[in-house]
C-alpha positions as CSV (number, residue, x, y, z in Angstrom):
1,M,17.5,-9.6,0.7
2,P,15.1,-10.0,-2.4
3,E,14.3,-13.2,-2.8
4,E,12.5,-14.2,-6.2
5,L,9.4,-16.3,-6.2
6,F,8.3,-16.3,-9.7
7,S,9.0,-15.1,-13.1
8,T,6.9,-14.9,-16.3
9,T,6.3,-12.9,-19.7
10,L,3.4,-11.9,-20.7
11,P,2.3,-11.0,-24.4
12,S,2.4,-7.9,-26.2
13,V,-1.1,-7.2,-26.4
14,I,-1.5,-6.5,-22.7
15,H,-2.1,-2.8,-22.7
16,N,-1.6,-0.6,-20.0
17,N,-4.8,-0.5,-18.8
18,E,-4.6,-4.1,-18.5
19,I,-1.8,-5.2,-17.1
20,G,-3.1,-4.4,-13.2
21,D,-5.5,-7.0,-13.7
22,E,-3.2,-9.7,-15.2
23,L,-1.1,-8.4,-11.9
24,V,-3.9,-9.8,-9.7
25,R,-4.9,-13.2,-11.6
26,I,-0.9,-14.0,-12.1
27,G,-0.6,-13.8,-7.9
28,R,-3.7,-15.5,-7.4
29,E,-2.8,-18.6,-9.5
30,Q,0.5,-19.2,-8.1
31,S,-0.3,-18.2,-4.1
32,Y,0.7,-14.5,-3.8
33,P,-2.5,-12.7,-3.9
34,I,-2.8,-8.8,-4.2
35,T,-5.9,-6.7,-4.5
36,K,-4.6,-4.1,-7.5
37,A,-1.4,-3.4,-9.0
38,K,-0.8,0.4,-10.5
39,L,2.1,1.7,-11.6
40,Y,4.5,2.7,-9.4
41,S,6.5,6.3,-10.4
42,K,9.6,5.6,-8.3
43,L,10.1,1.4,-9.4
44,D,8.9,2.5,-13.2
45,K,6.9,-1.0,-13.0
46,Y,3.5,-1.4,-12.8
47,A,3.3,-2.9,-9.2
48,G,1.2,-5.1,-6.5
49,F,1.9,-5.4,-2.8
50,G,0.9,-8.4,-0.7
51,P,2.9,-8.9,3.0
52,N,6.1,-9.5,2.1
53,Y,6.3,-10.2,-1.6
54,M,5.1,-7.7,-4.9
55,I,4.7,-8.6,-7.7
56,T,5.8,-6.2,-10.8
57,A,6.3,-6.1,-14.0
58,E,7.9,-3.6,-16.3
59,R,7.9,-3.4,-20.4
60,L,10.7,-5.6,-22.5
61,P,12.3,-3.7,-25.5
62,P,10.1,-3.4,-28.4
63,I,12.1,-7.2,-30.0
64,P,10.7,-9.3,-28.3
65,G,8.2,-6.9,-26.8
66,G,5.7,-7.7,-24.0
67,W,6.1,-7.7,-20.8
68,K,8.5,-9.3,-17.8
69,A,6.4,-10.1,-14.6
70,D,8.0,-11.8,-11.7
71,I,6.9,-12.5,-7.9
72,T,9.8,-11.0,-5.5
73,S,10.1,-11.2,-1.7
74,F,11.2,-8.2,1.1
75,E,11.1,-7.2,3.9
76,P,8.2,-5.5,5.5
77,Q,9.3,-2.3,7.4
78,V,7.0,-1.8,10.6
79,R,6.7,2.2,11.3
80,Q,4.8,3.9,14.4
81,I,2.9,7.2,12.0
82,M,0.8,9.7,14.5
83,V,-2.3,11.3,13.0
84,N,-4.3,13.8,14.1
85,V,-8.0,13.0,16.2
86,K,-11.0,15.9,16.5
87,E,-12.4,16.1,19.9
88,T,-15.9,15.1,19.7
89,K,-18.8,14.6,22.1
90,N,-21.4,12.1,21.4
91,G,-25.3,12.0,21.5
92,S,-24.6,10.5,25.8
93,G,-21.9,12.8,26.4
94,D,-18.7,10.7,26.4
95,V,-16.0,12.1,24.4
96,E,-14.9,10.6,21.6
97,Y,-11.9,11.4,18.9
98,K,-12.3,10.9,15.2
99,V,-10.1,10.2,12.9
100,N,-10.7,12.8,9.6
101,D,-12.7,11.1,7.1
102,L,-10.6,11.5,3.9
103,V,-7.5,10.5,6.0
104,L,-9.8,6.5,6.5
105,R,-10.7,6.4,2.8
106,M,-6.7,6.8,2.3
107,I,-6.2,4.2,4.9
108,E,-8.4,1.8,3.2
109,E,-6.5,2.3,-0.1
110,Y,-3.8,1.7,1.1
111,R,-4.8,-1.7,2.3
112,K,-6.0,-2.2,-1.4
113,D,-2.7,-1.2,-2.3
114,G,-1.1,-4.1,0.0
115,L,0.0,-1.8,3.4
116,V,-1.6,-3.4,6.4
117,V,-2.6,-0.6,9.1
118,D,-3.4,-0.9,12.4
119,T,-5.3,1.8,14.2
120,G,-5.6,0.7,17.2
121,G,-4.6,2.3,20.5
122,G,-5.4,5.4,22.5
123,C,-4.9,9.0,22.0
124,Q,-2.2,10.7,23.1
125,E,-1.0,14.1,23.4
126,F,1.7,14.9,21.3
127,Y,3.5,19.0,21.0
128,G,-0.2,20.3,22.5
129,N,-2.4,18.5,19.6
130,K,-4.0,14.6,20.8
131,V,-3.0,12.0,18.1
132,R,-3.3,8.7,17.5
133,V,-0.6,6.3,16.8
134,M,-1.2,3.4,14.4
135,T,1.0,0.9,13.6
136,V,1.7,0.5,9.6
137,S,3.9,-2.0,7.7
138,G,4.3,-3.2,4.3
139,H,7.0,-2.3,1.4
140,P,9.0,1.1,2.0
141,I,7.5,2.6,-0.5
142,L,3.9,2.3,0.5
143,V,5.2,3.1,4.4
144,D,6.4,6.3,2.9
145,D,3.4,7.4,0.7
146,F,1.5,6.9,3.3
147,E,3.8,8.9,6.5
148,G,3.7,11.9,3.5
149,F,0.2,11.7,3.0
150,V,-0.4,11.9,6.3
151,E,2.2,15.0,6.9
152,D,0.6,16.8,4.0
153,M,-2.8,16.3,6.4
154,R,-1.1,18.4,9.3
C-alpha cells in the first residue's frame, strides 16, 4: 500500500515547464533524489520516480492556486523483458550479440526516468530469434511503458 512520505504546496508562480526542476529540487532536499520529472498522462500529474518512491505534483484549483507536491512510496514491479539482438562478428572473428542502438539510448532515458534496468545475462533463442533477457524494476507505469516500447521495436 502506498505511504505518503512528504507533502507540501508550491506557489502558483511556478510554471508547467519549471515544475519538473522543482520536483527534482524537493527530492534532493528531502533525501529522495530523482533525476528528472515530467508529465505522465496516465497519472494526470507531473512525476519523477526513484527506486521505491515517486514525487508528484498536481495543480490546485485557481483558489488557492499553486501546486500540491507529494512524495509517496510504492512497491516496485520486477519483470523480465526480452529484447531482440543482432548477431555480428567483431574484429577477431568472435560472435557478438548487439542490442539495437535506439533501444540502448532509450534504456538510458528510462534509467533517467527511474527505471532500474539490468542488461546482463546471455543471449537465448526465443521462437527462432536471438534475444537478451533484461530484468527491469520500478514503478508499474515505467515498466509497462518500457515493455511497450520494446514490443513496438519488434
